TIVO-874695 format. One record per atom (N, C-alpha, C): x, y, z. Coordinates in steps of 0.2 Angstrom, whole numbers, plus 2048, in hexadecimal, padded with zeros to 3 digits. Atoms other than C-alpha are relative to their C-alpha. Example, Ala and Ser with C-alpha at 12.3 -4.5 7.8 and 13.67 -1.06 7.14 Angstrom:
BEGIN
8047FA800 83E7EA827 804806800 7FC7FA7FF 8447FB824 7FC805803 
! end
This chain:
BEGIN
8047FA7FF 800800801 8048067FF 7FB7FA800 80E80C805 8048017F9 7FC800806 8188077F5 7FB8047FA 8057FD806 80880C7EA 800808801 8017F87FF 80681D7F2 8078037FE 7F97FD803 8198217F0 8018007F9 800801807 81781C7DE 7FC8077FD 8047FB802 80A8297DC 802807802 7FD7FA7FE 8138387E5 8038037FB 7FD7FC806 8198467DA 807800801 7F97FF7FF 82B8497D7 802805804 7FE7FB7FC 8358527E3 8078027FE 7FA7FE802 84485D7DE 802805806 7FE7FC7FA 84E8667EC 8078047FD 7FA7FC801 85A8747EA 803803806 7FE7FD7FB 86687B7F7 8048067FE 7FC7F9803 86B88E7F4 804802806 7FC7FE7FC 8798947FD 801808800 7FF7F8800 8798A7802 805804803 7FB7FC7FD 8858B3805 7FE804806 8017FB7FC 8858BE814 8008077FE 7FF7F9801 8828D0813 804803804 7FB7FD7FD 88E8DD819 7FD801807 8037FF7FA 8828E0828 8007F9804 8008077FD 8818CD82C 8087FF802 7F98017FF 8958CC82A 802804807 7FE7FD7FA 8978DA837 7FD7FE807 8028037FA 88B8D2843 8037FA802 7FC8067FD 8948C2842 806801803 7FA7FF7FD 8A48C9845 800803807 8017FE7F8 89E8D3854 7FE7FB805 8018057FC 8978C485B 8067FC802 7FB8047FF 8A68BA859 805803806 7FB7FD7FC 8B08C7862 7FD803807 8047FD7FA 8A38CA870 8027FB807 8008037F9 8A38C5883 7FD7F9800 804806800 8968B9880 8037F97FD 7FC805803 8A18AE874 8057FE805 7FA8027FC 8AF8AE881 7FD7FC806 8038037FB 8A38A988E 7FD7F87FE 801806803 89D89A883 8067FC7FF 7FA804801 8AE89587F 8037FE807 7FD8027F9 8B3895892 7FA7FC804 8058057FD 8A388A896 7FB804805 8047FD7FB 89B89889F 7F88027FE 8067FF803 88C89A893 7FE7FA7FB 802806804 88288D88A 8028027F8 7FE7FF807 88888A878 7FA8017FB 8067FE803 87688A872 7FE8077FF 8017F8800 87589D875 8048027FA 7FC7FD806 8838A0868 7FD7FD7FA 803802806 87A89485C 7FA8047FE 8057FD801 86B89D85E 8018087FD 7FE7FA803 8738AE85B 8028007F8 7FE800806 87C8A884B 7FB7FE7FB 806802804 86C8A1844 7FC8077FF 8037F9801 8648B3847 8048047FB 7FD7FB805 8728BB83E 7FF7FD7F9 801803807 8718AF82F 7F98017FD 8077FD802 85E8B282E 7FF8077FE 8007F8801 85E8C5831 803803806 7FD7FE7FA 8698CE83C 7FC805804 8057FC7FB 85A8D9842 7FD7FC805 8038047FB 8548CB84C 804801806 7FD7FF7FA 8628CE857 7FF806805 8037FA7FB 85A8DF85E 7F98007FE 8067FF801 8498DB85A 7FB803805 8047FC7FC 8418E2869 801807800 7FF7F9801 8498F3867 7FF8027F9 8017FE806 8488F3854 7FA7FF7FC 806803804 8378EB850 7FC8067FD 8047FA802 82E8FC84F 8038057FB 7FD7FC805 83B903843 7FD7FE7F9 804801807 833905831 8057FB7FC 7FB803804 8438FD82A 8027FA803 7FF8077FD 8438ED836 7FE7FB7FB 801805805 8458DE82C 8018027F8 7FF7FF807 84B8E681C 8047FA7FE 7FD807804 84F8D7810 8078027FE 7F97FF802 85F8E080A 8057FE805 7FC8027FB 8678DC81B 8017F9801 8008077FF 8648CA819 8027FC7F9 7FF803805 86D8BF80C 7FB7FA7FE 804804801 8618B280D 7F98027FE 8067FC802 8528BE80C 8008037F9 7FF7FD807 8598C67FC 8007FA7FB 800806806 85A8B47F3 7F97FF801 807802800 8488B07FA 7FC8057FB 8037FB804 8428C17F2 8007FF7F9 7FF801806 8498BD7E2 7FD7F97FD 803807802 8438AA7E2 7F8802800 8087FF801 8318B07E6 7FE8047FA 8027FC806 8318BD7D8 7FF7FB7FA 800805806 8368AF7CB 7FA7FC801 8058057FF 82A8A37D3 7F98037FE 8067FD801 81C8AF7D2 7FE8017F9 8017FF807 81F8B37C0 7FF7FA7FC 802806803 81F8A17BC 7F97FC802 8068037FE 80F89E7C4 7FF7FB806 8008057FB 8158937D3 7FC804806 8037FE7FA 80D8947E4 8057FD806 7FA8027FB 8198937F4 7FE800807 8008017F8 81A88D806 807802803 7F97FD7FD 828896810 8007FE807 8008027F8 82D88E820 807803803 7FB7FD7FB 83889682E 7FE7FD806 8008037FA 83B89083F 7FC805805 8037FB7FA 83589F849 7FB8057FE 8057FA803 8278AC849 802806800 7FD7F9802 8338BA84A 8028007F9 7FF7FF808 8398B6839 7FA8007FC 806800804 8288B3833 7FE807800 8027FA7FF 8248C5839 8048057FB 7FC7FD805 8328CB82E 7FE7FF7F9 803802807 82C8C181F 7F98037FE 8067FE801 81B8C7822 8008087FE 8007F9802 8208D9821 8038017F9 7FE801807 82A8D5811 7FB7FF7FC 806802804 81B8CD809 7FB8067FF 8057FA801 80F8DC80D 8048057FC 7FC7FB804 81C8E9806 8007FF7F9 7FF802807 81F8DF7F7 7FA7FE7FC 806802803 80D8DC7F3 7FE7F97FE 802807802 80D8C97F3 7FA7FE805 8058037FC 7FD8C17F9 8027FA804 7FE8067FC 8008B5808 7FC7FF805 8038027FA 7FA8AC817 8047FE805 7FA8027FB 8038A8827 7FC7FC805 8038057FB 80189A833 8067FF805 7FA8027FB 80C898843 7FC7FD807 8028037FA 80B891855 7FA803803 8067FC7FE 7FF89F859 7FA8007FD 806801804 7F389C84C 7FB7FB803 8058057FE 7E3894854 7FF7FA7FC 801806804 7E088284F 7FB8017FC 8067FF804 7CF886849 8018047FB 7FE7FC807 7D689383D 8057FC7FB 7FA803805 7E4888835 7FD7FD7FA 803803806 7D887D82B 7FD8057FB 8037FA805 7CF88D824 8058037FC 7FB7FD805 7DF89581F 8037FB7FB 7FD805805 7E6885817 7FA7FF7FA 806801806 7D588380D 7FF8067FC 8007F9804 7D6896808 8067FF7FB 7FB801804 7E7893802 8007FC7FA 801805804 7E38847F9 7FC8027FA 8067FE805 7D488B7F0 8018067FC 7FE7FA803 7DB89C7EC 8068017FC 7FA800803 7E889D7DF 803808800 7FE7F97FE 7E98B07E3 805800806 7FC7FF7FA 7F28AC7F3 8087FD7FD 7F9803802 8058AA7EE 8047FC805 7FB8037FA 80E8A67FE 7FC7FE806 8028027F9 80A89C80E 806800804 7FA8017FD 8168A081B 7FF7FD807 8028047FA 81789482A 8067FF804 7FB8027FC 82288F839 8007F87FE 7FF807802 82A87E836 7FB7FB805 8038047FB 821877846 7F87FF7FE 806801803 81087A83E 7FF7FD7FA 800803807 81487282E 8007F9800 7FF807800 814860832 7F97FC7FF 805804801 806853833 7F9803800 8067FD800 7F585982E 8008077FC 7FF7FB803 7FC867824 7FF7FF7F9 803802805 7F2866814 8018077FB 7FF7FA805 7F9873807 8017FE7F9 800803807 7F686C7F6 8008057FB 8007FA804 7F587E7EF 8078027FD 7F97FE802 8088807EE 8047FB7FD 7FB805804 8158787E3 807802802 7F87FE7FE 8258817EA 800801808 7FF8007F9 82C8807FC 806803801 7FA7FD7FE 83988B804 8017FE807 7FE8017F8 842886814 805805801 7FB7FA800 849896819 8057FF805 7FA8007FB 853891829 7FF7F8802 8008087FE 85687D829 8027FF808 7FF8017F9 85587683A 8077FC801 7FA8037FE 865871843 8007F8800 802807800 85D85F844 7FC7FF7F9 802801807 85A85B831 7F97FC800 805805801 84D84E835 7F9805802 8057FC7FF 84285D83B 7FC8037F9 8017FD806 84186582A 7FE7FA7FB 802806804 840853821 7F97FE802 8078037FE 83184E82B 7FA8057FD 8057FB804 82885E825 7FF7FF7F9 800802808 82D85B813 7FD7F97FF 803806801 82784A815 7F9800800 808800800 81584E81A 7FF8047FB 8027FB807 81585C80C 8007FC7FA 800804806 81A8507FF 7FA7FB800 806804800 80C845804 7FA8037FE 8077FC802 7FF853801 8018027FA 8007FC806 80685B7F2 7FD7FB7FA 803802807 7FD8587E1 8048017FA 7FB7FD805 80B8607D7 8067FF801 7F8801800 81D85F7D4 802805806 7FD7FC7FB 8268667E4 8068017FF 7FA7FF801 83586F7E3 802804807 7FE7FE7F9 83D8727F5 8068057FF 7FA7FB7FF 84A8817F7 802801807 7FC7FF7FA 856880806 804806800 7FB7FA800 85F89080B 8047FF805 7FC8007FB 86F890814 8058067FE 7FC7FA800 87B89E817 8077FE801 7F98017FF 88E89E815 804806800 7FC7FB800 89C8AA817 8077FE800 
! end
């Protein structure tokens, strides 16, 4: 039975895009490496997971480091300060011209806030679902996305994209910030592949310097 189902699943193509850091990200990266926080991590006085979290924020968008202070700034979350966001913006424009529809996954609600602001200013029609979305509203959002070709992007946190997420209206997937545990993202993609009726292209974004 399982083999029969797998034979009917659409083809899935994966692309990994390596994105260069912006000058703002490089500055934030070097400043953190020279900080007392890193010294404390190396001396065992601070949990190394703290450093990993800071590095992930820098890779995603440096504004996340000062979110509480900068969130009200109109320029907060400017895509030009994030190498990965600049690539995503280009990819979204191409896919929109080609008539594709997209699921965009990120791990945190804070990064979704930045994407939501970008999508609004760019004129892309979108829907959003994260851990704060009431369970009763989730099915309605998914049904709306699947039924309306006018909705170009559905942005979600990775944790709400697992079992029961029925989003057959999309044929493109972006994993903006892959989890440190690859099985987390793979599980989401496994569920999505089971639901998709069209060819699926997954794009994974990684940052390098």
